[in-house]
N, C-alpha and C positions, 0 to 999 in steps of 0.2 A: 296096624291101626288101633290095636287094643291099648297100646301105651299112649296113644294120642289124646284120649279123653279122660283118663284117670278116674274112671267110675269107681274103682276100688277105694280111692281116697274119699269120694263123695259118700260112699256107703258107710265108711268108718266115721265120718263127721256127722252123720244123721241127716244129711240133706237129700239123700237118694237111697232107696225110694222114700217118698214123702210119708210122714206118719199119719196125716189126715186122709180120710177116704176120698174127699172131694179133690184134693191135690193129686192123689194117685190116679183118679179118674181123668183129670185134666192132662196128666202126663200121657196117658193112653190115647186120649182124643187128639192130642197134638201129633203123636206119631202117625195115627191113622190119617189125619188131615194132610200131613206132610207127604204122605205117599199117594193118596187119592187125588190131590190137587194136580200134581204133574201128570198123573195118568189120565187126567181129563183131556189132555192134548192128543191122545192117541187117535181119536177120529180125524183130527186135522192132519196128523202125520200120515195116516192111512190114505186119506183123500189125495194128498200130494203125491205120494210114491206109488200108489196103486193105479192112479189114472194119469200120472205124469202131467199133472195140471195144477199150477199154483196161482191161477187167476183169482184175484181178490185177496191174496195173502200179501201183507205188507212186509217186505224184506227188512226195512229199517226198523219197524216195530219189534219184530222177533229178534233181530240182531241186538238191538238196544237192551231188550229184556235179558238176553243171554249175557251180555257184558255186565249188566247191573247185578247179576247173580254172583259174580266173582267176589265183590267186596263182602257180601253176606257169607260166602264160604270162608273167607279169611276171618271174619268176625266170629263165626262158629268155632273155628279152630282156636282162635285166641281165647275165647271164653269157655272152651271145652264143652260145647253144647252139641251133643249128638243129634237131637231132633232137628236143629237148624241145619247142621251139616248135611244130613241125609236129605232133607227137604230141598235145600238149594242146590245140591249136586244133581238131584233128579230134575229140578227145574232147568238147570244149566244144560243137561243132556237133551231134554225135550225141546227147549227153545233153540238150541243149536241145530238140532235135526230139522226143525221147521224152517229156520233161516237158510240152511244149506239147500233144502228142498225147494224153497222159494227162489233161490238163486239159480238152481239147475233147471227148474221147470216153469219159470215165469214166462208169460207170452208177450 
């Protein structure tokens, strides 16, 4: 995966890490938000699998969200954007787990 994003080329070109403090801060905030966002679905995942109950969980909504994460993953790969790649891979995993749980345990 190291060769996938070519960060070493961005470092040499002066684009990464950013020279301005506010842009470096924004880079860090994006990484944190990209990880915390998908992790916010853990209570939903826990509810479904711990209690074997997916009542009130929309299968179609979570499945559509999972499917719509895939173009973003390809976009991140094409543009060599590690934050987008990490964020949308995590979203894809979480959304898929919820959709599968909703299929398994819907009443």
